[in-house]
C-alpha positions in Angstrom: -0.5 0.0 0.2 1.0 3.6 -0.4 -1.0 5.5 1.3 1.8 8.1 2.6 2.7 8.5 -0.6 -0.1 9.0 -2.2 -1.3 12.6 -1.3 1.5 14.6 -2.1 2.4 17.9 -4.4 3.5 17.8 -7.6 6.5 19.5 -5.9 7.6 16.1 -4.2 8.9 14.6 -7.5 11.3 16.6 -8.0 13.7 14.4 -5.8 12.5 11.2 -7.1 10.2 9.5 -9.7 8.8 7.4 -7.0 7.8 9.9 -4.2 9.1 9.7 -0.6 6.9 8.8 2.2 8.6 12.0 4.6 7.5 14.4 1.5 4.1 13.9 1.9 1.3 17.0 2.9 -2.7 17.0 3.0 -4.6 18.1 0.3 -5.9 20.4 2.5 -2.7 22.4 2.5 -1.8 22.6 -0.7 1.5 24.0 -1.4 2.6 26.2 -4.6 4.4 24.8 -7.2 8.3 25.6 -7.3 10.6 26.4 -9.9 12.1 23.1 -10.9 15.7 22.4 -10.5 18.2 21.4 -12.8 17.1 17.4 -13.4 19.4 14.8 -13.8 18.7 12.4 -17.3 17.1 9.6 -14.6 14.7 12.4 -13.2 11.2 12.8 -15.3 10.5 15.2 -17.7 7.4 17.5 -17.6 6.3 15.6 -20.6 6.1 11.9 -19.0 5.3 12.4 -15.6 4.5 15.9 -14.8 1.3 15.6 -17.8 -1.8 14.2 -16.4 -3.0 11.8 -17.9 -6.6 12.8 -17.4 -6.5 16.8 -17.3 -9.3 18.3 -18.8 -9.3 21.9 -19.8 -12.7 22.8 -18.3 -12.4 21.3 -15.2 -12.5 23.8 -12.2 -11.1 22.9 -8.7 -7.9 23.0 -7.2 -4.7 21.0 -9.5 -1.5 20.8 -6.9 -3.1 18.1 -5.4 -2.2 14.6 -7.1 -3.2 10.9 -6.7 -1.2 7.8 -8.0 -3.0 4.6 -9.1 -1.7 1.5 -7.2 -1.1 -0.5 -10.1 -0.4 1.2 -13.6 2.0 4.0 -10.6 0.9 6.8 -12.8 -0.3 9.8 -11.1 -3.3 12.3 -11.9 -4.8 15.3 -10.3 -7.6 14.6 -8.0 -9.7 17.5 -9.4 -9.6 15.3 -12.7 -10.1 12.0 -11.5 -12.1 12.6 -8.0 -16.1 10.8 -7.9 -17.0 13.0 -4.6 -15.1 11.0 -2.4 -12.3 12.4 0.0 -8.7 12.7 -0.5 -7.6 12.2 2.5 -10.4 8.9 3.7 -8.8 7.0 0.8 -6.4 3.6 1.1 -6.5 2.2 -2.4 -7.3 4.1 -5.9 -6.7 2.9 -8.8 -7.2 5.1 -12.1 -10.2 3.6 -14.9 -7.9 1.8 -17.3 -6.5 -0.4 -14.8 -10.1 -1.1 -13.1 -11.2 -1.8 -16.8 -8.4 -4.4 -17.1 -9.0 -5.8 -13.2 -12.4 -5.8 -12.3 -11.8 -6.8 -8.9 -9.9 -4.1 -8.2 -11.6 -1.5 -6.1 -10.9 1.6 -4.2 -10.7 0.9 -0.7 -10.9 3.6 2.1 -8.6 3.8 5.4 -9.8 2.2 8.2 -10.7 4.3 11.0 -7.9 5.1 13.3 -7.5 3.4 16.6 -7.6 5.4 20.3 -4.9 4.6 21.3 -4.3 5.3 25.5 -0.4 6.1 25.2 -0.2 9.8 25.9 -0.9 12.4 22.9 -0.3 15.9 22.6 -2.5 17.9 24.8 -5.2 20.2 22.6 -5.9 23.8 24.0 -8.9 24.3 24.4 -9.3 27.3 25.3 -8.0 28.6 22.1 -11.0 26.8 20.2 -11.9 30.2 19.0 -8.1 30.6 18.1 -8.5 28.4 14.8 -6.2 25.9 13.4 -2.7 24.6 13.7 -0.8 26.5 11.6 -2.3 28.4 8.3 -4.8 30.3 9.5 -6.9 31.1 6.8 -6.5 27.8 5.0 -10.1 26.4 6.4 -12.0 29.8 4.5 -10.1 28.2 1.3 -12.0 24.3 2.1 -15.1 26.7 3.2 -15.1 28.0 -1.2 -15.5 24.1 -2.5 -17.2 22.7 0.6 -21.8 22.9 0.0 -22.5 25.9 2.8 -26.4 26.8 2.6 -27.6 30.2 3.5 -29.9 30.3 6.6 -33.2 30.6 7.4 -33.5 31.4 10.9 -35.8 33.8 12.0 -36.2 37.6 12.7 -37.3 38.3 15.2 -38.6 42.2 17.3 -36.5 42.4 20.3 -39.8 42.9 22.1 -41.2 39.7 21.1 -38.3 37.6 23.1 -39.7 36.9 26.8 -41.0 33.9 28.5 -44.3 34.2 26.7 -42.5 33.8 23.6 -41.2 31.0 25.3 -44.6 28.9 26.7 -46.5 29.7 24.1 -44.4 28.7 21.1 -43.3 24.9 21.0 -40.3 25.6 18.7 -38.7 28.5 20.7 -35.1 28.0 21.6 -34.7 25.8 19.1 -32.5 27.4 16.7 -30.6 30.4 16.5 -32.3 33.8 16.3 -31.4 37.0 15.2 -32.7 40.8 16.2 -31.0 42.8 13.7 -32.1 46.0 15.7 -31.9 45.8 19.7 -34.8 48.2 20.6 -37.3 46.2 22.4 -34.7 43.5 23.9 -33.6 45.1 27.0 -30.8 45.4 27.1 -27.6 48.1 27.9 -24.6 48.3 25.8 -21.6 50.7 25.6 -22.0 53.2 22.8 -21.5 52.7 19.0 -18.3 54.1 19.0 -16.9 52.0 22.0 -13.2 51.0 20.9 -11.1 48.6 22.5 -8.9 51.2 23.8 -12.3 52.4 25.7 -12.3 48.9 26.9 -8.4 49.0 28.1 -9.1 52.2 30.1 -12.7 50.7 32.0 -11.1 47.8 33.0 -7.1 48.5 33.5 -4.4 48.9 31.2 -2.1 46.4 33.4 -4.7 43.8 33.5 -3.2 40.4 32.4 -5.1 39.1 29.6 -5.1 36.0 27.4 -3.9 36.3 24.1 -4.2 33.8 21.3 -1.8 33.4 18.6 -4.2 32.3 16.3 -1.7 30.5 13.7 -0.5 28.1 16.2 -3.5 27.8 18.7 -1.4 28.6 21.8 -1.4 31.3 24.6 1.0 34.1 24.4 2.3 34.8 27.6 2.7 38.5 29.2 0.2 40.3 27.5 -1.8 43.2 29.5 -5.1 44.9 28.4 -2.9 48.1 27.3 -0.4 46.3 24.8 -3.2 44.3 23.6 -4.8 47.6 22.7 -1.5 48.8 21.5 -1.3 46.0 19.0 -5.1 46.1 17.9 -4.8 50.1 16.6 -2.1 48.2 14.6 -2.1 49.0 10.6 -3.5 45.4 9.6 -0.3 45.4 7.3 2.1 45.5 10.2 0.6 43.0 12.8 3.4 40.2 13.3 0.8 37.5 14.0 -3.5 37.5 13.9 -4.5 37.2 17.4 -7.6 37.0 19.4 -8.7 37.7 22.7 -12.1 35.8 23.5 -11.6 35.2 27.7 -11.9 38.1 29.1 -15.4 38.0 31.5 -15.4 41.5 32.1 -17.6 41.0 35.7 -17.1 43.2 38.8 -15.3 45.8 36.2 -16.7 49.4 35.7 -17.0 48.1 32.2 -19.7 45.6 33.4 -21.7 49.0 34.8 -22.7 49.2 30.7 -23.3 45.5 30.2 -26.3 44.5 30.3 -27.5 40.9 29.0 -30.8 40.8 27.4 -34.4 40.5 29.3 -34.6 36.9 27.9 -31.6 35.9 28.9 -32.1 37.7 32.7 -35.4 35.4 32.8 -33.9 32.1 31.7 -30.6 32.3 33.0 -29.9 29.6 35.9 -26.9 31.8 37.7 -29.5 34.8 37.7 -32.0 33.1 39.1 -31.2 30.5 41.5 -27.7 31.1 42.5 -27.9 32.5 46.2 -27.3 36.7 45.9 -25.6 36.2 49.0 -22.7 34.5 47.5 -22.4 36.5 44.1 -20.3 38.9 44.0 -16.6 40.2 45.2 -15.2 37.2 47.4 -17.3 34.9 46.2 -16.5 32.3 43.8 -19.6 31.6 41.4 -19.7 30.9 37.7 -19.3 34.5 35.9 -19.7 33.5 32.1 -22.8 35.8 31.4 -20.6 39.2 30.2 -17.7 38.2 28.1 -15.5 41.1 25.9 -14.4 39.6 22.7 -11.6 41.4 20.6 -10.8 39.9 17.2 -8.9 40.8 14.3 -9.2 40.2 11.0 -8.9 36.6 10.0 -9.3 35.2 12.7 -11.0 31.9 13.1 -13.0 29.9 15.6 -13.3 26.5 15.1 -16.0 23.9 15.2 -17.1 23.5 19.2 -20.1 23.3 21.1 -19.9 26.3 24.1 -19.4 24.9 27.5 -22.2 22.7 29.1 -24.6 23.3 26.2 -25.1 26.5 27.2 -26.9 28.7 25.5 -25.0 31.8 24.0 -26.4 35.8 23.1 -23.9 38.1 20.7 -24.0 41.4 20.0 -21.8 42.6 17.4 -20.7 46.5 18.5 -18.7 46.9 16.0 -17.0 44.9 13.1 -19.0 41.1 11.6 -19.0 38.3 12.6 -19.9 34.9 10.2 -21.3 31.7 12.1 -21.4 28.6 10.5 -23.6 26.3 12.0 -24.6 22.0 12.8 -27.9 21.3 14.4 -27.0 19.3 17.6 -29.1 15.9 16.1 -28.1 12.6 18.2 -26.2 12.5 14.9 -24.3 14.8 14.8 -23.3 15.0 18.0 -22.2 11.8 17.4 -20.1 13.1 14.5 -18.3 15.9 16.5 -17.7 13.5 19.5 -15.7 11.6 17.3 -14.0 14.3 15.8 -13.5 15.9 18.6 -10.0 16.1 20.7 -8.5 13.6 18.3 -6.5 14.1 15.0 -9.0 14.8 12.8 -9.9 18.3 14.7 -6.7 19.6 12.7 -7.2 17.6 9.1 -10.7 16.5 9.1 -13.2 19.8 7.9 -16.3 18.6 10.0 -18.6 19.7 7.8 -18.6 16.4 6.0 -19.4 14.5 8.8 -22.7 15.6 9.1 -25.8 16.4 7.7 -25.5 20.3 6.6 -23.8 23.1 7.5 -25.8 26.9 7.6 -24.3 30.2 7.1 -25.2 33.1 9.0 -23.9 37.0 8.7 -24.1 39.2 11.5 -22.8 43.2 11.0 -22.6 46.2 13.6 -26.2 46.3 15.9 -27.2 42.3 15.4 -27.7 40.7 18.3 -28.0 36.7 18.4 -29.3 33.6 20.8 -27.2 30.5 19.9 -29.8 27.7 21.9 -28.3 24.7 23.9 -26.1 22.4 21.9 -25.6 24.2 18.5 -22.1 23.3 17.0 -20.7 26.1 15.4 -17.5 28.0 13.7 -16.8 31.7 13.7 -15.4 33.8 10.9 -14.2 37.2 11.9 -13.1 39.2 8.4 -13.0 42.6 9.7 -11.5 43.7 13.3 -14.4 43.4 15.7 -15.4 44.4 18.8 -18.4 41.6 21.0 -20.6 41.4 23.8 -21.9 38.4 25.2 -22.4 35.6 27.0 -23.3 32.2 28.4 -26.2 31.0 30.2 -28.0 27.7 30.8 -31.9 27.4 31.2 -34.4 25.2 32.1 -36.7 24.4 28.8 -33.3 21.7 27.5 -31.9 19.9 30.3 -31.1 17.1 28.5 -29.0 18.3 26.0 -27.2 20.8 28.5 -26.1 17.2 30.0 -25.5 15.4 27.1 -22.9 18.1 26.1 -21.5 17.6 30.0 -21.1 13.4 28.8 -19.0 14.7 25.5 -16.7 17.1 27.2 -16.0 13.9 29.6 -15.6 11.8 27.0 -13.0 13.7 25.0 -11.2 14.7 28.3 -12.1 18.5 28.2 -10.2 19.6 31.3 -12.1 21.1 34.0 -10.1 24.2 33.5 -12.2 25.1 30.1 -15.7 23.6 31.2 -18.5 25.6 32.8 -17.4 26.5 36.1 -19.1 24.8 39.6 -22.0 23.3 37.0 -22.9 20.5 39.5 -23.4 22.6 42.3 -25.2 24.6 40.7 -27.9 21.9 39.6 -27.9 21.5 43.1 -29.1 24.7 43.7 -31.6 24.8 40.3 -33.2 21.3 41.4 -33.6 22.7 45.2 -35.7 25.5 44.1 -37.9 23.5 42.0 -38.3 21.0 44.7 -39.7 23.5 46.9 -42.0 25.2 44.2 -43.2 21.6 43.4 -43.8 21.2 47.3 -45.9 24.4 47.0 -48.0 23.1 44.5 -46.5 25.8 41.4 -47.5 24.6 37.8 -45.1 24.6 35.0 -44.9 24.2 31.7 -44.8 20.4 29.9 -40.9 21.0 28.7 -39.9 22.5 31.9 -41.1 19.6 33.9 -39.5 17.2 30.8 -36.4 19.2 31.8 -36.4 18.9 34.9 -37.2 14.9 34.8 -33.3 15.2 33.1 -32.2 17.2 36.2 -33.4 15.1 38.6 -32.1 12.0 37.0 -28.7 13.8 37.0 -28.8 14.4 40.4 -29.7 11.0 41.3 -26.3 9.5 39.8 -24.5 12.2 41.4 -26.2 10.8 45.2 -25.2 7.3 44.0 -21.7 8.6 43.6 -21.7 9.8 47.1 -23.5 6.1 48.1 -21.4 3.5 46.8 -18.5 5.6 44.2 -14.8 5.1 44.8 -13.3 7.3 47.1 -12.6 10.0 45.0 -15.4 9.9 43.3 -17.9 10.2 46.8 -15.6 13.1 47.9 -15.6 15.5 44.5 -19.5 14.4 44.9 -20.2 15.4 48.2 -18.0 18.5 47.5 -20.2 19.6 44.5 -23.4 19.7 47.4 -24.2 23.5 48.1 -24.4 22.6 52.2 -26.2 26.1 52.8 -29.3 25.1 50.8 -29.2 21.0 50.3 -29.0 19.1 54.0 -29.6 15.8 52.8 -29.0 15.4 49.0 -29.8 12.2 48.2 -33.3 12.3 49.4 -33.6 16.2 47.6 -32.8 14.7 44.2 -35.0 11.2 45.0 -38.1 13.3 46.3 -37.5 16.0 43.3 -37.6 13.4 40.9 -41.2 11.7 42.1 -42.7 15.0 42.6 -41.6 15.9 39.3 -43.4 12.8 38.0 -46.4 13.2 39.6 -46.7 16.8 38.5 -46.2 15.2 35.6 -49.2 12.6 36.0 -47.2 9.7 36.2 -48.8 7.0 38.1 -46.8 5.0 40.3 -46.9 1.5 38.0 -44.8 3.3 35.6 -40.7 2.9 36.1 -40.3 5.2 32.5 -36.6 6.6 33.6 -35.6 7.3 30.2 -38.6 10.2 30.1 -41.8 11.0 31.5 -45.6 9.6 30.1 -48.6 10.6 31.2 -51.5 8.8 33.0 -54.3 9.6 34.3 -54.6 10.0 38.6 -56.8 10.5 40.9 -56.3 14.3 41.5 -52.9 14.5 40.9 -52.1 12.2 44.3 -50.7 9.2 44.4 -51.5 6.2 46.8 -49.9 5.3 50.2 -47.7 2.2 50.6 -49.2 -0.1 53.1 -45.6 -1.7 55.5 -46.0 -4.7 53.7 -46.0 -3.3 50.1 -42.3 -1.3 51.1 -40.8 -4.5 52.0 -42.2 -6.1 49.0 -40.5 -2.8 47.6 -37.2 -3.9 48.9 -37.2 -7.6 48.0 -38.4 -7.0 44.6 -36.5 -3.9 43.8 -36.0 -4.4 40.2 -39.8 -6.1 39.6 -41.6 -3.7 37.0 -45.4 -4.2 37.4 -47.4 -5.2 34.4 -49.2 -1.6 33.3 -52.7 -1.2 32.7 -54.1 -0.7 28.7 -56.8 2.4 29.8 -57.0 4.5 33.1 -60.0 6.5 33.5 -61.1 9.1 36.7 -64.5 9.5 37.1 -65.4 13.0 37.9 -65.2 14.0 42.0 -68.3 14.0 43.7 -69.0 16.4 47.1 -71.0 17.0 49.8 -71.6 18.9 53.2 -73.4 17.9 55.7 -73.8 19.6 59.4 -74.0 16.1 62.1 -75.1 16.9 65.9 -72.3 14.7 67.7 -69.6 15.6 70.5 -66.1 16.1 70.0 -64.3 12.6 70.5 -63.2 12.4 73.9 -59.3 11.9 74.8 -59.3 8.3 75.5 -57.9 5.0 74.7 -61.2 3.7 72.9 -61.9 6.8 70.6 -60.0 5.6 67.8 -61.5 2.0 67.2 -64.7 3.7 67.9 -63.6 6.1 64.3 -62.1 3.6 62.8 -66.0 1.6 62.4 -66.2 3.6 58.7 -70.4 1.9 58.9 -71.3 3.7 62.1 -73.6 6.4 62.6 -72.7 8.9 64.2 -76.0 10.9 64.8 -76.8 12.4 68.1 -79.3 14.7 69.7 -79.9 18.4 69.3 -78.7 20.2 71.7 -75.0 18.5 71.4 -72.3 19.8 69.6 -72.4 20.3 65.9 -69.2 19.6 62.9 -69.6 20.0 59.8 -69.2 17.4 57.5 -67.2 17.9 53.8 -67.1 14.5 51.8 -65.2 13.6 48.6 -65.8 10.4 46.1 -62.9 10.1 43.9 -63.2 7.0 41.5 -61.2 4.9 39.3 -61.1 2.3 36.7 -58.6 1.0 35.3 -58.6 -2.2 32.3 -56.1 -4.5 30.7 -55.8 -7.6 28.4 -54.8 -10.8 29.9 -53.8 -13.8 27.8 -57.4 -15.4 29.1 -59.2 -12.5 28.9 -59.7 -9.1 30.5 -58.9 -7.4 33.5 -60.7 -4.9 35.2 -60.0 -2.9 38.7 -62.4 0.0 40.1 -60.4 1.9 43.4 -62.7 4.4 45.3 -61.7 6.8 47.8 -64.0 8.5 50.1 -62.6 11.0 52.2 -64.2 12.9 55.3 -63.5 16.5 57.2 -65.1 17.1 60.8 -65.2 20.4 61.6 -66.7 21.8 65.1 -68.1 24.5 65.7 -66.7 26.7 68.4 -68.9 26.4 71.8 -69.5 29.0 73.6 -71.2 27.6 77.3 -70.0 24.2 79.5 -72.0 22.2 81.7 -72.7 23.4 85.5 -71.6 21.8 88.3 -68.5 20.2 86.5 -65.7 22.3 87.5 -63.2 20.4 85.9 -64.7 21.0 81.9 -62.9 24.1 80.3 -64.5 25.8 77.2 -64.4 24.2 74.4 -62.1 25.9 71.8 -62.6 26.8 67.9 -60.8 24.1 66.3 -61.3 24.5 62.2 -57.3 24.5 62.4 -57.1 20.8 63.2 -60.5 19.6 61.7 -60.5 15.3 62.2 -60.1 13.8 58.6 -61.7 10.1 58.3 -60.8 8.7 54.6 -61.8 5.7 53.3 -58.4 3.8 51.3 -60.4 2.0 48.8 -63.7 0.6 48.4 -64.3 -3.0 46.5 -66.9 -3.5 43.8 -66.9 -7.2 42.7 -67.9 -8.3 39.4 -67.3 -11.7 37.4 -66.0 -15.4 37.8 -63.0 -14.8 39.4 -61.3 -12.8 42.2 -58.0 -12.4 43.1 -55.6 -9.9 44.4 -53.2 -8.7 41.9 -51.6 -5.7 43.4 -50.4 -5.5 47.4 -51.4 -2.4 47.3 -55.4 -2.4 47.5 -58.0 -5.2 47.0 -58.8 -5.4 43.6 -60.7 -7.2 41.2 -60.6 -8.9 38.2 -63.4 -10.5 35.5 -62.1 -13.1 33.0 -64.0 -12.6 29.7 -64.2 -16.1 28.4 -66.0 -17.4 24.5 
């Protein structure tokens, strides 16, 4: 095989007719043909070696990339013989005449590279916006030959972006949104004439700043904002290198007073809503990702990436222009991104070739864009630009945010370049939603579905505390905010239960992947008896068979007044009141109690191998409330005046009332008495 000799520019033939492997070069970085030196007699002449046998005058494309037939050893322009395949992926290739001569000869592709456990050169993830390893302009040349679609994303008015839009539009925050005019966004930005020099003046000339050398993807040490402003203001032709600043977070500076994210971002941002205000600000560690200042010069390139933790982004162009290239975060595209990210492919493979499509969006000064969760994107800076933006997590797509977290772990992204304090923030979010669910607050279906994913994530963190390795236990416990969460495992499991309850999932269903809505009796879950709890522990992995139809009848309510004494404080009153059929009507001169009765009925039906089973569950609840008594019997100094007890009514509840029908009666659940009916021919 000649895989290492195949992708060689024509200049390699000057050394030897049989091209050396050491002279190979990727076709993505074509090199200019150099003047040929004087050749020895053995060196091939232009007429027999430097002419492509298949060369056609009308063929468009790069003709400095060659490929050699593995049979006849003749070289061809790849642009003249390509069939749509990627030159970088070809293992063996044969020309047309050789394939005609032997039909068994077919083109083969390389086997995907095996992942090695050996240490390899670490990528600098902080330089995602810095471009490629060597030539910062090569991807721009590659793009010219790639299919890129123009976007059809929505252009919206700033005033239309709010929680009302999210709750009423099921497609909201599924695709990027462009707002051409900032009016109505209720955000604050510096004036259009604000410059990089002003950034240095506001933040401080001596403030250290990470400056990226775009060509080498490495940090340039020793830079301050003052030095950066001098470089930025230098004529483009006099700049020694293309550099970029992408990680200047300005929270706590004078400049931060001039920047306020859009209203929609502030309404959704987890850090803004759930991180305690007493633990933010100077002297506290909290996620500072809301206010970034990005300063790039012309020709800067941001390679394909997903923002940390799948966070959404707001992006406002104050000066200059930006060109975005987007890939939709479908499962297949995210899987392709995971294969590409952090591997050798990242430096020599165009990710767009591995996904379904690439969409292009161009932003100009004054434009604002909202990038939703998980969208893969690359950015080109055609002119010197100044941008303000920030990252935010929200409750409308938690599952995708957690999927990106998994990708970051799989591709070994260093913790330094992940969303700061992500797990602790999730605990704060879960704690707040748990309290809201306890107080019967209602949430949209999208939020409930997302909260199910959050609850499962927190339960997994709890499991790491309970039975993980010592290192995992310690790390998981350190991520729990002890100021709010006292019992993390209990909180996580209660959150999962209450989310499912709010979504209408019955206790018979244990679909851990997603919520499945079922009818319930007024949203209440039946109490388990001690026996059933023991059975649950013994058969922990047992999955009860579900019902085909679960229907609830309308609730029946009734209220009546009964003449009866308040129950005496004695050992026998409980037994007396547990006799459900006992009549309590007393004399007219006795105290009066108001009795509120509610009756709920639920019917379940399912098919069996031999017929049909059906179950009828009836719940009756009574609330007895005694009115205040203003006098007391004479002659009994031991008695005291009876006080109103409206705040502590006596509640009598009949858990189930059965109705038998059919031929066979048996118990189908330890939770209640049920009836089954066999239907036979």
